[in-house]
C-alpha positions, 0 to 999 in steps of 0.5 A: 525516428524521434517523432515516432516514439511518442506514438509507439509509447501511446500504442503500448500504453493503450495495449496494456490498458486494454489487456488489463480491462480484458483480464478484469472483464474475465474476472467480472464475468466469472463473478456474474456467472456465479451470481446468475446461478444464485439468482436462478436458484432463488427464482426457482425457489419463488416459483415453487408455489410455496413449497418449503425448500430445506436449508440442506437442499439449498446447500447441496445445490450450491455445493454441487455448483461449487458456489458459496451460498451467501445473501449478497444484499448483506455485506460480507464479513472476513469469514466470507473471504476466500484464502489469500491466493499467493499470486506471484505476477500481478500488475495493477493499473498505474496510479495515474490511470483512470478507473477501468470498467471492472473497477467501477463495477467493484466500487459500485458493489462496495458502495452498496455494502458500505452505504453511500454516506460513508463511501462518499467520505473516503479519501480518493487516495485511500479508495484507490489503494484498497481498490487496486491493492486487492485487484488480484483476488477472485473475491475482489469486491468482498475483500475491498469492502472488508479491508476498507471498512475495518480500516475506516473503523481503525482510522476512527479509533486512532484519529488518523485523519487528524493525526497531522494536526495533533503530533504525538508527544515527543515527536522530535525525539522519535524522529531523532532516534528513528530517522526517515524522510523524503530525499528526492523523486523518481522519473515517474514523480514518486517521492523517494523516502530514505530510512536510516535503519542503520542508525536506528537507536532501538534501546534508547527508543524503547527507553523513552517509548513503549509499544503503545506510545510508538503506534501514534508515531507510525500513524503520524508518519504514514499520514505525513506521507499521504499528505506529501503524495496529495501535494505532489499529485496536485502539483504534477496534476497526476495521481500518485499514492505510492512511495519509493523507499530506500533503506540504508542499513549502514551501521546496522549490526546483529546486536540491535536486531533483537526482540525490541527491533522485531517488535518495532518492525512487526508493529510498523508492518501491521499498520502499513500493510493492514491500513495503507495497502498498495502504498509501496512502489519499490523498496531498495535495501542498500549497505546491508551486512551479511546478517541483513541478507540472511534475515531477508532470505527468510523474511521474503518467504513469509511475505506475499509474493506481490509485496516481496517482488517490490524489494531489491537488495542492492550491492555496492553498485546501488548508485548505478541501479538508482541511475538506471531506475531514474531515482533523482536524489536532491543534492546528488547523494544520500544526506548524512543527516536528515533535516527535520525542519522541512525542505529548502533549496540547497543554496538556502541550506548553505546560507543558513548553515553559515549563519548558524556557524557565526 
């Protein structure tokens, strides 16, 4: 019985992969069907022996077919994108899964619009985040191009690629006031990050940093997570670009959830959702008082359903849920204080602690 299980797992994985490819093939076929209509119309224009076809007649034709008329040789703009569909159930390909046929076709289109030189310089992890992060959309290629090109411009403006080489001023103070860091991994190899939201010192944070000062720190943290994922992928020989986040609300009260708190959360969300899509694997919220539950009850309806589905609000049994979901915490329990000096084996930390006490 035990020897048959790997074969079953492989068969299930193959079936899921084939189902995803079939789904993407349908979307691609629909896209190609629209493109065929457009090309047929252009050929009929060229075959009309020089007769002038008015713009109104051209528009009427495409409206009758319910197809948007756009010159595909010209890169799309945000105005060309369709409304974001509120898809509730969508599972993209796993991070470590090789490119599917439909994905290759989308990348080929995006490369043509973006230009070979710029496209070939995009880091692999970012490319996959944008590609699979928008796979649920009907205008998949157009959305990937628009979001990716805007993100690349944003990265240039904020020097995101060199952020780790040039930490923002007063980084140690920022980390002390806004504690977060890696604490373990899950059964698939994702890094588990702990965010001590309950210890967030909002008033003191805004006493030392204004909103524009905070932005480079958010970028630095996001790039640090990317660097950890890249090292993790290399060590495991398995592509991983998502992170599991544990938000510990212990100690959080309504008194700190004012305007400044909302500003910090909004700015963080803008940076991560806009420029680091598909980087969240799962988020667990633990030790949340009633006020947090109430806020979440409202906030989740303002999020995209795909993102909202990745959040789990846990009760007092959160340790059992962690065990069920395969989260392995270094040392077996959540650390009271996150170490900002980096990681070391528990034995080393014990020795260094004794040295510090002498």
